C-alpha positions, 0 to 999 in steps of 0.5 A, spaced: 871 649 250 873 655 246 871 661 250 871 668 246 870 674 250 869 681 247 867 688 250 863 693 246 865 700 249 869 696 255 876 694 256 876 686 258 880 686 265 884 680 267 879 681 273 873 681 269 876 675 265 877 671 271 870 672 273 867 670 267 871 664 267 869 662 274 862 662 272 862 659 266 866 653 269 859 651 272 857 649 265 862 645 263 861 641 270 853 640 268 854 638 260 860 636 257 859 637 249 860 644 250 863 646 243 864 654 243 862 660 248 862 667 245 861 672 251 860 679 249 860 685 255 857 692 253 856 698 256 850 703 254 850 709 258 848 706 265 846 699 263 851 694 263 850 688 258 852 681 258 850 676 252 853 669 251 852 664 245 853 657 247 854 652 241 852 645 243 852 639 239 846 640 235 843 646 238 845 654 240 843 657 246 843 665 247 842 668 253 843 676 255 842 680 261 842 687 263 844 690 270 847 696 273 853 692 275 857 688 270 859 683 275 851 682 277 850 681 270 855 676 269 852 672 275 845 672 272 848 670 265 851 664 268 845 662 272 840 663 266 845 659 262 846 654 267 838 653 267 838 652 259 843 648 259 840 643 264 834 643 260 837 641 254 841 636 257 834 633 260 831 633 254 837 630 250 837 624 255 829 623 255 830 622 247 835 617 248 832 610 246 835 604 248 834 597 246 830 594 252 823 598 250 823 598 243 820 591 242 815 589 247 810 585 243 816 580 241 818 579 248 811 576 250 811 570 244 
């Protein structure tokens, strides 16, 4: 998983980087096919904003969160991202077809 972390009107400190890495580690546990993650942290007056683009095999997921505290915005971002990736994983496994159910009429003859 490639991680690109950038800040808009904000300096990325090692503490912020470690917090983001620890929260995004949960995503790797749920889904292996994460190719690239782009996280943008920004400050607009009193609103702290966190955005993430996650490139999966076959899909791109975008999530954004706002809060007064940057760490809370990162936590909320990780939760939303986790839910969307689990939803994508469930859809992906539901679409997978195996040979057992393809030809039910041929087995009866």
